[in-house]
Phi, psi and omega in degrees: 000132180289158183299320180297320180291320180300311181298319179298315180298318181297309182295320179297322182292322184275339191319304187253025179211158173255129185220139179293148184302316181297319179297316183299309184298313183296314180293324178296315183288322176296319179291332180095153182297328183269008185286154178283172178300318183293326175297315179292323178296321176302311181295322177295321178294322176300313179298314179301314179296319176300315181296318178297313178301315179298315179297317180297318180297318180294318179296319179296317178300319181294316178299320179295317178297320179295319181294317178298317178299318179295319177296324178291316181290335174280356178081018182271333178226159171241145184222127172241199189305317185232359184234144172236133178217160180283140173272168174302324174297321180292322178295321178298310182300320180296316178299318178298317181292323177298318181293319180295324183292343179298331183263012177287119182303326180291347184279346186242132175268112181278116182222135181286138179253176178279322186250158176285134178249135175243127176243125179231145182215154176220087184266137175298160182303328180299344183251031181302313181301315179295326178298316177298322179294316179300314180299318178298319180294316180299318177298317181298325183280350175102014177281157175232147183283128178244346177198158187336299184235030178239122182241148184225144177188153176265070187229139171280128178282122182285157179302325181296333179295312180295321177298321180295315177300320179295313182299321180282354180062040180236005183302324180294344181262002187245134175246134177238126181236143177245126182267113184259338181231146172291143178285165184289335181295324180296326182291326181289319184285000000 
């Protein structure tokens, strides 16, 4: 390639962009002296993408270090040279977060079922908080209240619902019925 052509390619490549000298030299050399404008642009994009990925990775690691440091200063974790573990305070916090996560709408797949489902419960007073959580979950799933603690809906109960009842230790107080046949009263009316 003649010197004039080389200068033209270099100037044409730089014309409408600001580019670091190192990036320019590297992309130009990787593309080769005889490469087209698009070949040099491709190499420059590869370098730019690598740099962005490296910066994002570095920033994410730094954010994680800051977050771990905050958890340690809050007394939720203990950290020594090579191990991180939960403190008793951290275990308590985790249990609270697990319970709060039970009412996360994204945790449940709301799906219409073929048959009517009846959910009835009789929770002791000691489980008032869990009762409220249960009500919220039933509302999220599309059930409606028909009597104090009786809910009805044409909804498939997701596996996460049963797991949530078990986590809250209230499964033994809940009855779930599926109505597969219409009652005789409906025929009369």
